[in-house]
C-alpha positions in Angstrom: 34.7 21.0 3.1 34.1 17.9 1.3 32.0 18.0 -2.0 30.3 15.3 -3.6 28.4 14.7 -6.9 25.0 13.4 -6.6 25.9 9.9 -7.6 28.5 10.2 -4.6 26.0 11.3 -2.3 23.7 8.6 -3.0 26.3 5.9 -2.7 27.5 7.3 0.7 23.7 7.6 1.9 21.9 4.9 0.3 19.3 7.2 -0.8 18.7 6.7 -4.7 19.6 9.9 -6.9 15.8 10.2 -7.9 14.9 10.6 -4.1 17.8 13.2 -3.5 16.4 15.2 -6.6 12.7 15.0 -4.9 14.1 16.1 -1.5 15.6 19.3 -3.1 12.4 19.9 -5.0 10.5 19.7 -1.7 13.2 21.9 0.2 14.4 19.1 2.5 17.9 19.1 0.9 20.1 21.9 -0.6 22.6 21.8 -3.4 25.4 24.1 -5.0 25.8 23.9 -8.5 28.9 23.8 -10.6 29.5 26.3 -13.5 28.5 23.3 -16.0 25.2 22.8 -13.7 26.1 19.7 -11.8 24.7 19.3 -8.1 27.3 19.5 -5.5 26.9 18.5 -1.7 28.7 19.1 1.3 29.6 16.5 4.1 26.7 18.0 6.2 23.9 16.6 3.6 25.0 12.9 4.8 23.9 13.9 8.5 20.9 15.9 7.1 19.7 12.5 4.9 20.2 10.3 8.1 18.0 12.4 10.0 15.4 12.6 7.4 15.5 8.9 7.0 15.1 8.3 10.7 12.2 10.7 11.1 10.6 8.8 7.7 11.0 5.5 9.7 8.8 6.9 12.4 6.2 7.3 9.6 6.2 11.2 9.5 5.0 13.2 6.4 7.6 15.0 4.3 5.8 18.3 5.6 6.3 17.3 9.1 10.0 16.1 8.3 10.6 19.7 6.7 9.3 21.3 10.0 11.4 19.1 12.3 14.7 19.4 10.3 14.2 23.4 10.7 14.3 22.6 14.5 17.0 20.1 14.2 19.2 22.7 12.5 18.8 25.1 15.3 20.9 22.6 17.2 18.9 22.4 20.5 18.3 19.0 21.2 15.4 19.7 23.7 13.5 21.3 21.2 13.8 18.6 18.9 12.6 16.4 21.3 9.5 18.7 22.2 8.6 18.7 18.8 9.0 15.0 18.1 7.2 13.7 21.1 3.6 14.3 19.9 4.3 13.2 16.5 5.2 9.8 17.5 2.6 9.5 19.8 0.1 10.2 17.2 1.8 7.7 14.8 1.7 5.1 17.6 -2.0 5.5 18.1 -2.4 5.0 14.2 -0.2 2.2 14.2 -1.9 0.5 17.3 -5.2 0.7 15.4 -4.1 -0.9 12.1 -2.4 -3.7 14.2 -5.6 -4.2 15.9 -7.5 -4.3 12.4 -4.7 -6.5 10.9 -5.3 -9.1 14.1 -9.0 -9.1 13.6 -8.6 -9.9 9.8 -6.1 -12.4 10.7 -8.3 -14.5 13.0 -11.2 -14.1 10.5 -9.1 -15.9 7.8 -8.1 -18.3 10.2 -11.7 -19.0 11.2 -12.4 -19.3 7.6 -9.8 -21.8 6.8 -10.6 -24.2 9.8 -14.2 -24.0 8.9 -13.4 -24.6 5.3 -11.4 -27.8 6.3 -14.1 -29.2 8.5 -16.4 -29.4 5.6 -17.0 -32.8 3.6 -16.2 -32.9 0.1 -18.7 -33.2 -2.4 -18.7 -34.5 -6.1 -21.4 -32.1 -7.4 -21.1 -28.6 -8.2 -20.6 -25.8 -5.6 -23.5 -23.7 -4.5 -24.6 -21.6 -1.6 -26.1 -24.8 -0.2 -23.0 -26.8 -0.1 -21.9 -25.3 3.1 -19.1 -23.0 1.8 -20.9 -20.1 3.0 -20.4 -19.9 6.6 -23.4 -20.5 9.1 -24.8 -16.9 9.9 -23.8 -15.2 6.6 -26.2 -12.6 5.5 -28.9 -12.8 3.4 -27.2 -11.1 0.6 -24.5 -13.9 0.6 -26.9 -16.8 1.0 -28.8 -15.6 -2.0 -25.8 -15.2 -4.3 -25.0 -17.4 -6.9 -21.3 -17.4 -6.1 -19.6 -19.4 -3.6 -17.6 -17.8 -0.9 -15.3 -18.6 2.3 -16.7 -16.6 5.3 -15.8 -17.2 8.6 -18.2 -17.4 11.2 -19.5 -13.6 12.3 -17.8 -12.3 9.4 -19.4 -9.3 7.3 -21.6 -10.8 4.5 -21.8 -8.9 1.4 -22.6 -9.9 -2.3 -20.2 -12.4 -3.9 -18.9 -13.8 -0.4 -16.8 -11.0 0.7 -14.7 -10.9 4.0 -14.0 -7.4 5.1 -12.4 -5.6 7.7 -11.6 -1.8 8.1 -14.4 -0.4 6.1 -13.5 -1.1 2.7 -15.3 -0.6 -0.5 -15.6 -3.9 -1.9 -17.4 -5.9 -4.7 -17.0 -9.7 -5.6 -15.3 -12.5 -3.6 -12.5 -10.7 -2.2 -10.8 -10.6 1.4 -9.7 -7.0 2.3 -8.4 -5.1 5.4 -7.6 -1.6 6.3 -9.4 0.5 3.6 -8.5 -1.2 0.5 -10.7 -0.9 -2.6 -11.4 -4.1 -4.3 -13.7 -5.2 -6.9 -14.9 -8.2 -9.0 -17.5 -10.5 -9.9 -20.7 -9.9 -11.5 -24.4 -10.0 -11.5 -26.5 -10.3 -14.7 -23.6 -9.2 -16.7 -22.9 -6.2 -14.6 -20.3 -5.4 -12.0 -21.7 -5.5 -8.5 -20.3 -2.9 -6.3 -21.2 -2.8 -2.4 -20.1 -0.1 -0.4 -19.6 -0.3 3.4 -19.6 2.4 5.9 -18.4 5.2 5.9 -20.5 5.6 2.5 -19.6 5.9 -1.3 -18.7 9.5 -1.0 -16.2 9.1 1.8 -14.7 6.0 0.2 -14.0 7.8 -2.8 -12.4 10.5 -1.0 -10.6 7.9 0.8 -9.4 6.1 -2.5 -8.2 9.4 -4.1 -6.0 10.6 -1.2 -3.0 9.0 -2.6 -2.9 12.1 -5.0 -2.1 14.4 -2.3 0.6 12.6 -0.5 4.2 13.6 -1.1 6.4 11.2 -3.3 8.8 9.7 -0.8 9.5 6.3 0.4 10.8 5.4 4.0 12.5 2.5 2.8 16.0 2.7 1.9 19.2 0.3 1.4 18.8 -3.3 2.1 14.9 -2.7 3.0 14.2 -1.2 -0.4 16.2 -3.7 -2.3 14.4 -6.4 -0.4 10.9 -5.0 -1.0 11.8 -4.5 -4.8 12.8 -8.3 -5.2 9.6 -9.4 -3.4 7.4 -7.2 -5.8 9.4 -8.5 -8.9 8.7 -11.9 -8.0 5.2 -11.5 -7.0 4.4 -9.9 -10.4 6.6 -12.1 -12.8 5.0 -13.3 -15.8 2.5 -10.8 -15.7 0.7 -9.3 -18.5 1.2 -5.4 -18.3 -1.1 -2.6 -20.1 -0.8 1.2 -19.6 -3.4 3.1 -17.5 -3.4 6.7 -17.0 -1.2 7.4 -14.2 -0.3 3.7 -13.8 0.0 0.2 -14.9 -2.7 -2.6 -15.1 -1.2 -6.4 -14.5 -3.0 -9.3 -15.0 -1.9 -12.7 -12.8 -3.3 -15.7 -11.5 -5.8 -15.2 -9.1 -4.1 -17.5 -6.5 -1.7 -14.8 -5.9 -4.2 -12.5 -4.5 -3.2 -13.1 -0.9 0.6 -12.4 -1.7 -0.2 -9.1 -3.8 -2.8 -7.8 -1.1 -0.1 -8.3 1.7 2.8 -6.5 -0.3 0.3 -3.5 -1.4 -0.5 -3.1 2.4 3.0 -3.0 3.3 4.0 -0.7 0.4 1.7 1.6 1.1 2.8 1.8 4.6 6.1 3.3 3.4 5.1 4.6 0.1 1.5 6.0 0.6 1.5 7.9 -2.8 1.0 4.4 -4.6 -2.8 3.5 -5.2 -3.5 -0.1 -5.4 -6.8 -1.6 -6.6 -7.6 -5.4 -7.4 -10.1 -6.8 -9.6 -11.0 -10.7 -9.2 -12.0 -11.9 -12.7 -12.7 -16.0 -12.4 -9.2 -17.2 -12.8 -7.3 -14.0 -13.0 -6.2 -11.1 -10.7 -6.0 -7.6 -12.4 -3.9 -5.2 -10.3 -4.2 -1.8 -11.0 -1.2 0.4 -9.6 -1.3 4.1 -9.9 1.2 6.9 -8.7 1.6 10.8 -9.1 3.5 11.9 -12.1 6.6 12.4 -9.5 6.2 8.6 -8.7 6.2 7.4 -12.2 10.1 6.1 -12.1 9.5 4.5 -9.0 6.2 2.9 -10.0 8.2 1.5 -13.2 11.1 0.5 -11.0 8.7 -1.8 -9.0 6.2 -3.1 -11.8 7.9 -2.8 -14.8 6.4 -0.9 -18.1 3.6 -1.8 -20.3 4.0 -4.6 -22.6 
């Protein structure tokens, strides 16, 4: 049987060595040891990693993949099929729900942009009476001292936020899919507005990343492309260390790009926690990950200055 060291297996499979070590700790991959303590893998590890990668691309959690690998190793294809079908059906339902939320959010942004383009230019200072707040915005938005760009029919909260997906929001941010965003102030104090399902539920949702296994469903070209996108998006950022993560300060005009990347990242690496804070001309991006994901966090976002 062919034996490979971890670097050779990583090259053959396209799975980073850090992920291979994690798979071993999670019980998904086994390795023999040389007298010197080096990991050694057989040829069957390549097939196992291909199966694990395929399962991850379907959005399965590592716990589910571990169960499925056990069925796969038994060798009966019909059993794998029977085990896999309800799991895929559940993921499909989740994906369709997210797609509907994203479509609604996209429509609200298009409406906001069309509304903004139709407004006349004014030489004076912006205020709520200048028309940047869309017709039909709620009284909290109309009474705010900040200007927002709300599409007709959008939910109105303090600071002019456009919200979809039941997010916890404060400040003038546009959010979809349960992201947590904050920024803006009233009387020198932060203004926090929590939408359904309530503050406690939102807090529990915001901490969900701590319980998610550290693993990424991207590999090969997909992983390299995502890494390049992040490095370009956060280039020139000021970085500061945070407990379990990093705070990056960027120009506020990058908020849409950062939010889009963060949403895509959580689809493949849900162990990352993203929080966006708007502060005038600046966007503060906070990224956290469990201890096992600290190396991946540094790979994507760099280290503190």
